[in-house]
C-alpha positions as CSV (number, residue, x, y, z in Angstrom):
1,M,84.4,106.0,110.2
2,R,83.1,109.4,108.8
3,A,85.5,109.3,105.5
4,A,88.1,107.5,103.7
5,G,90.4,108.0,101.0
6,I,91.0,105.8,97.9
7,C,94.7,105.8,97.5
8,G,96.7,104.9,94.4
9,S,98.3,101.6,96.3
10,E,95.1,100.3,97.3
11,L,93.7,100.4,93.7
12,G,97.0,99.3,92.3
13,A,96.6,96.2,95.3
14,V,93.6,95.7,93.4
15,K,93.9,95.9,89.9
16,H,97.3,93.6,90.5
17,D,95.9,91.3,92.6
18,D,98.6,91.9,95.6
19,P,98.9,88.8,97.8
20,S,99.7,90.9,100.9
21,R,96.4,92.7,100.5
22,R,93.6,90.1,100.1
23,V,90.8,89.1,102.2
24,P,90.4,89.3,105.0
25,L,92.1,92.7,104.9
26,I,90.2,95.7,105.0
27,M,92.1,98.5,103.3
28,G,92.2,102.2,103.9
29,H,95.0,104.2,105.4
30,E,93.7,107.9,104.6
31,F,90.8,108.0,107.2
32,V,88.9,110.1,109.7
33,G,86.5,109.3,112.4
34,I,84.7,109.7,115.6
35,R,86.3,108.5,118.8
36,A,83.9,106.1,120.3
37,D,84.9,107.7,123.9
38,T,84.9,111.4,123.2
39,G,82.8,111.7,120.1
40,Q,85.6,113.8,118.9
41,L,86.2,114.2,115.2
42,V,89.8,113.0,114.5
43,A,92.3,112.5,111.7
44,V,94.1,108.9,111.8
45,N,97.9,108.5,111.3
46,P,98.2,105.0,110.0
47,L,101.5,104.2,111.2
48,V,101.1,102.1,114.1
49,T,104.5,101.7,116.3
50,C,105.6,99.9,119.1
51,G,107.2,102.7,121.2
52,I,109.5,100.1,122.6
53,C,112.1,99.4,120.4
54,D,115.6,101.3,119.9
55,R,114.2,103.2,116.9
56,C,110.8,104.0,118.7
57,Q,112.9,105.4,122.0
58,S,115.4,107.6,119.7
59,G,112.5,109.4,118.2
60,Q,112.7,107.3,114.7
61,T,109.2,106.0,114.9
62,N,108.9,106.0,111.3
63,L,111.8,103.3,111.4
64,C,110.1,101.0,114.1
65,R,111.0,97.4,114.1
66,A,107.3,96.6,114.8
67,R,106.0,99.0,112.4
68,S,102.3,98.4,110.8
69,L,99.9,100.4,108.7
70,L,96.6,100.6,109.2
71,G,94.9,99.2,106.0
72,V,97.8,97.6,104.8
73,H,98.9,95.0,107.6
74,R,95.7,95.4,109.6
75,S,92.2,96.2,109.1
76,G,91.9,99.7,108.2
77,G,89.6,102.7,107.4
78,F,87.2,101.0,104.8
79,A,85.5,99.5,107.7
80,E,82.6,100.5,109.8
81,Q,84.7,100.7,112.8
82,V,88.2,100.3,113.5
83,A,90.7,99.9,116.5
84,V,93.2,102.8,116.3
85,P,95.6,103.7,119.1
86,I,95.0,106.8,120.7
87,G,98.4,108.0,119.9
88,S,97.4,107.8,116.1
89,T,94.8,110.1,116.5
90,Y,94.6,114.1,116.1
91,E,91.6,116.2,117.1
92,L,89.9,118.0,114.7
93,P,87.6,121.0,115.0
94,A,83.8,119.3,114.6
95,D,82.8,121.5,111.5
96,T,86.0,120.6,109.6
97,S,85.2,119.4,106.1
98,L,85.2,115.7,106.0
99,L,86.7,116.4,102.7
100,A,89.2,118.2,103.8
101,A,89.9,116.1,106.9
102,V,90.7,112.9,104.6
103,L,93.3,114.7,102.7
104,I,95.4,115.0,105.8
105,E,97.4,112.0,105.2
106,P,98.4,112.6,101.8
107,L,98.9,116.2,102.8
108,A,101.3,115.2,105.3
109,N,103.4,112.9,103.2
110,A,103.7,116.0,100.5
111,W,104.7,118.4,103.4
112,H,106.8,115.6,105.0
113,L,108.6,115.0,101.2
114,W,109.2,118.8,100.4
115,H,110.9,119.2,103.8
116,L,113.3,115.8,102.9
117,S,114.1,117.4,99.5
118,G,115.8,120.8,100.6
119,A,113.7,122.6,98.2
120,T,113.1,126.0,98.4
121,A,111.2,129.0,96.6
122,S,113.8,129.2,94.2
123,S,114.5,125.4,93.5
124,R,113.2,124.0,90.2
125,I,111.0,121.0,90.8
126,G,109.3,118.6,89.0
127,I,106.3,116.5,90.0
128,I,105.5,113.2,87.9
129,G,102.0,112.1,88.5
130,G,98.9,113.9,88.9
131,G,97.4,111.6,91.9
132,A,96.4,112.5,95.1
133,I,100.0,113.0,96.7
134,G,101.6,114.8,93.3
135,L,99.0,117.7,93.6
136,M,99.7,117.8,97.4
137,I,103.3,118.5,96.4
138,A,102.2,121.1,94.1
139,I,100.0,122.4,96.7
140,V,102.7,122.6,99.4
141,A,105.3,123.8,96.8
142,A,103.0,126.8,95.9
143,H,102.4,127.6,99.8
144,N,106.4,127.8,99.9
145,G,106.6,130.2,97.3
146,R,107.5,127.8,94.2
147,N,105.1,128.3,91.4
148,T,104.9,124.5,89.6
């Protein structure tokens, strides 16, 4: 492990004593680390899928019938080490800033949301919340020509 972000969902789980996120669970789903076998810096997609169910086979891995999230359903990035499927890692240049790298997961969510929304540079948009996802949506909107 090299860096992990603290998501609002983790803060909420602690604040509201979420029974689904109690010890021995180690939270953390926004994280980057070094692959033990190659020494390569990697970003991690925390969604772990089975790869064999009908949804995975049809390319709908986000709807996997056996999906789990690192840091939610299984130990995550607040640990010193974490077991991650190789297919969930994405190599990064060695000189990548850890601060920038740990924001890849929330940025990916914002990018996905932007494209799902069908918004364009001329769309009127509202962003509720100034947390990591809200800020990332503002960045994605600006990147796509929208002044927010």
